[in-house]
C-alpha positions, 0 to 999 in steps of 0.5 A: 112281432115276437112274443106279442105276435105269438100272443095274438095268434094264440088269442084265436086258438080258443079251443086249445086245451094243452100247451107248452111253450119253451121261450128260453133266452128269446130277449122277451120284454115287458111288452111281449110278456103282456102281449102273451098274457093277453092272448093266453087270456082268450084261451078259455079252454086251456087246462094244461100249460107249461111256460118257460120264460127263463132268461128273458127280461119281462120286467114289472109290467110284463110280469103284471100283464102275464099274470092278469092273462093267466088269471083269466084262463079259467079252466086251467088246472095244471100250470108250470111256469119258469120264471127264473131270473126275474126279481121277487116283486115281479114273481109275486105279481105273477103267482098272486094272480095265478093263485086266484084261479079257482080250478088250478090244482097243480101249480109248479113254479120254477124260480 
């Protein structure tokens, strides 16, 4: 289950507005990051998110899936992402999708 299971659980939390997930060093791979992104996509009332995925192995597919999910968080106004240790192209995938959010006011990235 892992991070994908967490994503499935979060998908049911549609009224969630504030969330901090410290998932540092949890061996999260592409599937887990994509599953987490899919779950977060359903959190349409999420306005504040801090997501620490430092020292995981999310890969290109995971970065893309995570970014797509975050892009669907239409009410997200404050986002803090810690994605250190992923390569530049993967970081770009996440950033470019997050920046499409029209309500995003504060975007802190720890790369």
